[in-house]
N, C-alpha and C positions, 0 to 999 in steps of 0.2 A: 504494500500500500504506500502511496505517496504521502508526503508531509501534509498536503491538503486533506487527503482522506482521513488520516489519523486525527488531524485537528477537527475535522467535521464530526467524526465519530465521538471524540471526547466532548466536543461542544454539544452534541445532541444529548448525551447522557446528562450533562449539566442542565441543559434546556428542559429535559424531562423532569429532573429533580426540582428545578425551580417552578415548573408548571404545577406539579403535584403538591408541593409544599405551600406555594403561594396562591395557587388557584386564581380566582378572578381579581384578587388584589394586585397581582403582577401581570395581568393580561397586557397592559400597556408596554411593559418591559419585554414580554415575549414577542409582541408585535415589532418592537424596535430591533430585537435580535434577529427576527426573520428578515427584516429589511437589511440588516447588516450582512446576512447571508448573501443577498443579491448583489451587494457591493463587492464581496470578496470571492464569490464563486467564479470558476473559470468560464462558465457559460450561463449568464443570468437569463437570457431569453429562453433558452431551453428549459432551465429550471422553472421558470414562470409557467410554462406549458404543463409541466408535471404537477404543479400545485392542484390542478383539477382533480387529481386522484384522491386528494384528501376528502372530497365529497363522498366517495364510496365508503371509506372508513368511518367518517362522521355519521353517515346515514345508517350504518350498521349499529353504531352506538346509540343513535336516536331510537331506532326500533327496539333495541335491548332495554333502553330506559323506559319507553312507553309500555313495554311488555312486563315491566316490574323486575327485570334482572338487575338493573342498576338503579340507584336512587341518589340524587344530589340535593344538597340543601338549597342551592340556587342553580339556575341554568349555567352550565360550565362553559363559558366562553373560552376559557383556557384549554379545554379539551379540543375544540376546533383548531386552535393555534398549534396544539401538540400534534394533531394529525398532519398539519402542513409541514411541521418540522420533520415528522417521521417520513413522509413520502419524499422529502428532499434528500434523505439519506440513501434512498434506493439506487440512485444513479451515481453515487459518490462512494461514501464509506461502506455501503452495503452492496455495491455493484457486483461483488463476487457471488452474491446469491443467484444472479442470472446464469452463472456457469454451472450451478449445481443441479442435479436431477430434481424433478418435482417432488419425489418422495422425501428428499432431504429438506427442501423448502417447507414441505408440509410438516415434517417433524419439528423443524425449528419454529414454525408458526405455532404449533400445538403447545410448545413449551414456553416460548418467550412472550407471546401475546397474552395468554391468561396470567402468567406470572407478573406481568406489568400491572394488571388490574388488581391482583391479590396484594401486591406491594402498595398500590395506591389505596386500597382498602385499609391496609395496616397503618398507613400514614394519615388516614382520615379524609382522603380526597373523595371517596365514593363509598356508599353503603351498598351492601350485597344482600338484599332481602331474602334471597334463596339460601344464603349461607355460602361460605367460601368453597365447600366441597362440590355442591351442585353447580355453582357458577363455573368452577374449574372444568367440570365434566361437560358443561354446555359450551364453554368458550374454546376448548381444545380443538374439536373438529371444525368449528366455525373459523378459528384463526388459521387452521391448516389451509382451508380453502381461500381465506382472505389473503394470506401472504402470497400464495401461488398466484392468485389473480392480480394483486398489486405489482408483483415482480414482472409478470407477463405484460401488463399494461404499461408499466414504466419502460420496458425494453421496446415495446411497440411504438410508444410516443417518441422515444429518443431515436429510434431507427428511421421513422418516417418524418423526421423533422428536417428542415433546411439547415439547421444549425449543426455544427460539428459535435461529436460526442466528447464527453469529458472523461 
């Protein structure tokens, strides 16, 4: 991985922690950090196109919230910003995912996606009315499919763009 990719990976983990710990109180800072990404990224126009993928992840979270799987004390603006930050990693620090077989993408999604929500629950960012066990069982297959889909869409958007790949 390049220095940029390492910096982006470490930056995303900090971004995630800031979002989960600060929630809506730091939404303005999260937005500023996302703007900073577009200043330092090797290809801002291409990354801007990829932002649309955040709508898929956010839509899944909205459905899960309306279905009673997640509960938030207030509408989580920070979660939408977190989705933008996440999809921006797919073409940079997590670009290696596109070279892995789908079963490996699915396995990684089944583990990392749900664990992020469980960690968020432990940090008080989200309530899990079904409990952590049932939520984990529900999210694992969902995140398997979601990560495969997001990686595939990211590759497709980047491949069919007029901009050069990063």
